[in-house]
N, C-alpha and C positions, 0 to 999 in steps of 0.2 A: 745748705753752708756746709762746709768743712767734712766734716764727717759723712752726713749725708750726701753730698758727692762722691766720697771714697765710695762709700756702701755700693751707689747705684749703680759706680763704675765698675764693680765687681759683680753685682747684678748682670751688667751688659755683656760683662765678657764670658758668662755662663750659657752656653747657646739653648741648654734646657730651659733653665728660668726665665730669660730674657724674653723666651717664646710666648710664657704667662702672661708677660706684662701688658694690663690693659690700661690703667689711666696713672696719669703722673700729676698730683696737684703739688703746686709751689705756693708756700704763703707762708708767714714768719710766726712768731708766737704772739702778737699782740694781743691776742684774745683772752691769753692768761693775763695780763694786765689789768683788763676790764672790770673793775667788781661789779659791775651788772650783769657780766656776762659767764661770769666762772664764780664756785663758792671758793675755792681754795686758788689763792694765788700763789705764786713761785716763793723757794725760800732764799733769804736774803743770802747771798755769798755763793747762789749758782748763777753762772752767767744766762740771761735773756737770749732767744735765739730770733735778733730784733734786726731786719733788712737793715745796712748802713745805707748813708742819704748825703748826699752835697749839700751846700750851703742852701740852694734852691729847693730843697724837698725830694727830689729824684734818687729814686734809687739807683745805686750805682753796681751795675750788673754783672762786672767782673770781680766783684768781693764777695758773690752770692752763686758762683758757681756756674753762672749760667752760659757761659762760653764754655764750660766742658759739655755741660745738658745737648748744647745745641751741634757741639761734635758729635756727639754718640747719635744724634736723629739723624745729623745730616750722612753721616758713613753708615747707617744702617743697622748698627748693632742695638737699637731700641728702636721697637715698632708700636708704640701704644696706637689705640684706639681714640685714646682722648686724653687732652691737657686741659689744665683748669690751673688759672692766674688766681689768688685769691688776696684782696689786700682789705684789712681791718682797720679804719678809721674810729680810734677812739673820740666819745666828746669831749672836751677839755675839762667840763665841769665837772664829768663824771670820778675825777682824779683830785678833788678838791672841798671834800666834804669833813674828812677825818685827818688834819696836819698834824696830827702825833702819831700817826701811821706810819713808821719811816719806810715802808712797802710801798705804800702808793707816790709817797714824795719820790724813792728810787725810780719807780716806773714813771712818773711824770715827767722827770727829767731826759728818759730816753725818748717817750713816745712824741712828748711837744714836740722835739725839735723839727717835726716834718713842718716844713713853710703853708700856713693857709691857704695861699694859693695851688698845690700841689692836692688836689682832691683824690679821693678813693679810687674813682673810675678814670680818672687821667692816669695813677699809677698804673692801673692793670691796663689800660690801652696801648700805652706807651712799652710797657714790657709784652705785651703781646705784638706788638708790632716787630719790636727786634726780635724775640723768637724766632716768629714765622718767617721774616726777611732773613735772618742767617742760619735756620735748620733746612732750606729749603726742603719744604714740605708742602703737600698738597692737602687743601681743607676742601671738605663737604657742608659743614656748616658752623659759623661762629657769631657768638653771642657777650656783650659785654652790658651786666644787668645788674642790678643790686639782689642781694638774695636774703631772706628771711634766718635769722640767728638764732637761735634758742637759747632763752634767758636761763641765769643760773637758775640752780635747785633752792628754792624757797625753804630756808631753814625750820623744823618742826618746831621751834619754842615759838616763831610767831604765828598768835593766833589768827590773824586776818593778815595777808599777803599784802602788799601795797602795789597796787596796779596803775596803770596809763594807758589809753586805750586797748582795754583787754589783754596788755600784755603783763606777764608777771616778771616782776624786778626782786633781786637776789637783797635780803635784808639786812646786810652788812652793814650799811649804815642807817639803817632806820633807827636801831637803838639808841646810837646818840641824839636822834630829832634834829639832824642838820640836813636834812633832806626836803629840797623846796623847788628843785630842778632837774630832773633826770633826761639825759641824751640817751637817746635808743641808738646802740652802734651799727654803724652804717660800713656794710660788710659791701664792696663790688666783687664779681668774678667774673672772669672772660675763661670761656669754655670753646676749646677748638676742637670737633671731630674730624680725624685724620681720614685722608682714603689710605686705602693698604693696597692700593693699585700700583699708586705713583710709585715711580721709577727713576723721574728727572733729574735734571743738574739743576735747575731753579725753582723759588718758589713759584707754585702754583696756584691761581682762581680761577682753572676752567672747570673744575668739578663742585664750585662752591653754589649750593642750593638755596641755604637760609643764611640771615644774617638780623643780629639785632643788636645795636648799636647805641650806647650813653655814651656822648663825646662832650667833652666840657673845654678844653682847650683848641685852639686854629692848628697847633700843629698835629695833633693825632687826627684832627678832620680831616686837616686835607690827606694824609696817606691814606686813611681807611676809607675816603669817597671816592677815591682815584681807582680805589684798587675794586671796590664794588660796581661803580658804573662803565670803568674802564677794562677791565680785564676778567670779569665776570659773568660771560654771556648765559651761563645757566641758571642764575639765579632767579629763585621761584618767589620767596617771599623778602621781603624789607621792612623791617622796622626800626627807625632812626629816630632821636632824639638827641639834640643837640642845644649848647649852653647858650644863652643868649647872646655873649659875645662872639661867637662860631658864627663866620659866611662863608659862603661856596658858590661858587658860578661853575656850572655845568660846559663844558664846549661841545659844538657839534659833532665831535667824533666819536663824541661816547659811546661806549657797547650798552645800548638799551636792552636789559632782557624781556622776556614776556613772562612777568610775574602774575601770579594768582592771588597775593595778598600783598598790600601796601600801606605801612601804617608812618604817619610822622606826627611828631610833638615837638614841643615849645620851637619852634623855628621861625625866624623871618625870612620871608622868600616873597618869589611873585607867581601869578597862578601861571606865566610862560614857563619858569622852574619847574612846578611840579608836572604840568602836562607833559613839559619833556622827558622827564622822569618815568612815564607810564605810556609813553605816546606808542610805544610795539604792543601794548598790554590789552587794546581794546577788546579781543575776542578770547583773553586768558582771564583777566581780572575779576575776581568775585567777591574780594572784599576789599572797603578803603576804609582809613581812618585817620581824621585830620581832627589835632588836640592842642590848644594854645598857638593856635597858628597867626602871626604876624604879616599881614599884607602890604604889599609896597604901596597898592594904590587904595583909597576907601573903596571902590564900585568893584575891583579885581576879585573877589570872591562871588558876586554875581553869573560873571562869565566863566569860571573855574567850574562851580555847581551845574551851570546849563552845559557845559561841552561834556563832564563827566556823563551826566542824564542823557544826554543826545548821541554818545559814540561807545561807551563802553555798555555793551550787550549781555556780558555775563554777569553783571554784577548783580549780584543776591545779598549783600550786607554794606552797612555803611555806618560811620559814627562821624558825628561831626560837632565839635565842641570848641567854643573861647574863642572864635575868630574874631581877632579885631584890625587895628588900623591905627600905627601912633604916625600922624601929621602935626599940621598947626593946630588941628583938635583930634584929642584921642577918641575914636569911638568902638561900640563893641555892637558884634550881631544878636538881633533878635529873632527869632524864628516865632513866636507868640502868632503874628499876624496869618501866621499861615495854617495853622489848627483847623480853623474851621472852612479851609479849600479842602483836606484831605478827606477823602469818600471812606465810607465807614468798611467798605470790602479791605481797604488799604491797614486798618489799624492795628491787626493783628499781626505781634511781632515789633509796632513801635513804642519807642521808649523816650520818656523825654520828663522834666522836674520843671513845674512850673516855680519861679520865686517869689514869694509872698513879699509883700502885698500887692505889686504889682504886676503880678502875672507874666514878669518875663521867662522867656525859656532861650536861654544861651547856648543849649547843646541836642542834636535829635540822634538817636541810633534806631537803625532799623535790619532786622534778617527776616527774607520773604522773596517773594517773586517780584513784589513792583517798588524795587530798589529806586529803578531810573526811575518811575515816574515818579516818586515820593522826593526824588532828590531834584527833578525838574521843578516841583511845589513848590519846593524850600527855596530854589532861584529867584522863582517868581514873587512869592509874598513878602520876605523874610525883609530884614533892615536895619541897618546901622542905627546908633544912640551914640549921642553923644554922654556923659559923665551930669552935665546939668539936665538933659532930657531925663534919665533914667531918674534922678532926684525930683524933677517936678512931677513927673508919673506917679512916684512914690507917693510922694505928699496928696497926690491926689486920691490915689486908691485910700490912703488912710482916712480923709478926712470922708469920702464917700461913705466909710465902715461904719462911722461915728454917729 
């Protein structure tokens, strides 16, 4: 914003310096406001560099210089290899422990203006969409994902640092004995790797080779899925995670690439939709992962796994975890009955975990030459269970162990 864009414009106008630029990172200063991510907060009286947002929580792009940046990219003044857009989402209660600290009160008023429905991943997905569309660039890889963010330095005066899930947290509030719940900072980053050969006049996805998408809202889902399934014939790897409220339907005229790796997570869909997405990958797909997938029909999973097992001859790795069905009766897939049917020579590379005490197996993964045979066994011997059946099975297991 402001002087940052002015400096970037001066940089772009220098032929020598502009040629040295490799990476552009777009982010605000929110991480400087989170007491559990930084040891030193900004000084009151100095303005924070925080993205302005409208009443819905959406970043207002023309107020942060995105228009100027896209013009520099579109005209070729800047030719970076990589562009990153980072959005930092501060946990609300991280700012509520020391109300006597005016710095935190001031920071809270700025940060908490973000609408609850406007998530960190939503912000990055929409900003990336606007930038890519308006800058007229060509992309070789694109990813929207959560990234690990380092916690603040632990003050030396604390003998025992406070930890949650092996993460170290800044002790600023610990001395006040008011800490009872900490929110880990949530940072989402969109990363675009650009094609240096592109000299076209429109945004181009024909060079896109890999994509990782974490999408939370319907509008961003519609845009990005259209690009990868209709305009990216060279795609090789897809990793897709959707919010529960997102739906999509692929038409018959989509461009289906020959994939090598395909991963779906948190998706409500049908076996037909999944098979349509990989229909041209029968001889190239080496890895498939299905996690937290809600099937539209209770028995659809069986036909899906059976089709993959019989038709995808190059497969050497799979993961199937948390498949379920929401209908008149909610059911979850259990692979435990299939274990006794797996030959000993297939077990190297096989991973699963039995949930005690009923020995329920909700997921399996495998790396090795027998992937298709194993999927065939799982499709034949797995079965769906209702919540009531799971509880009855657990009760019997407990009774038998007494």
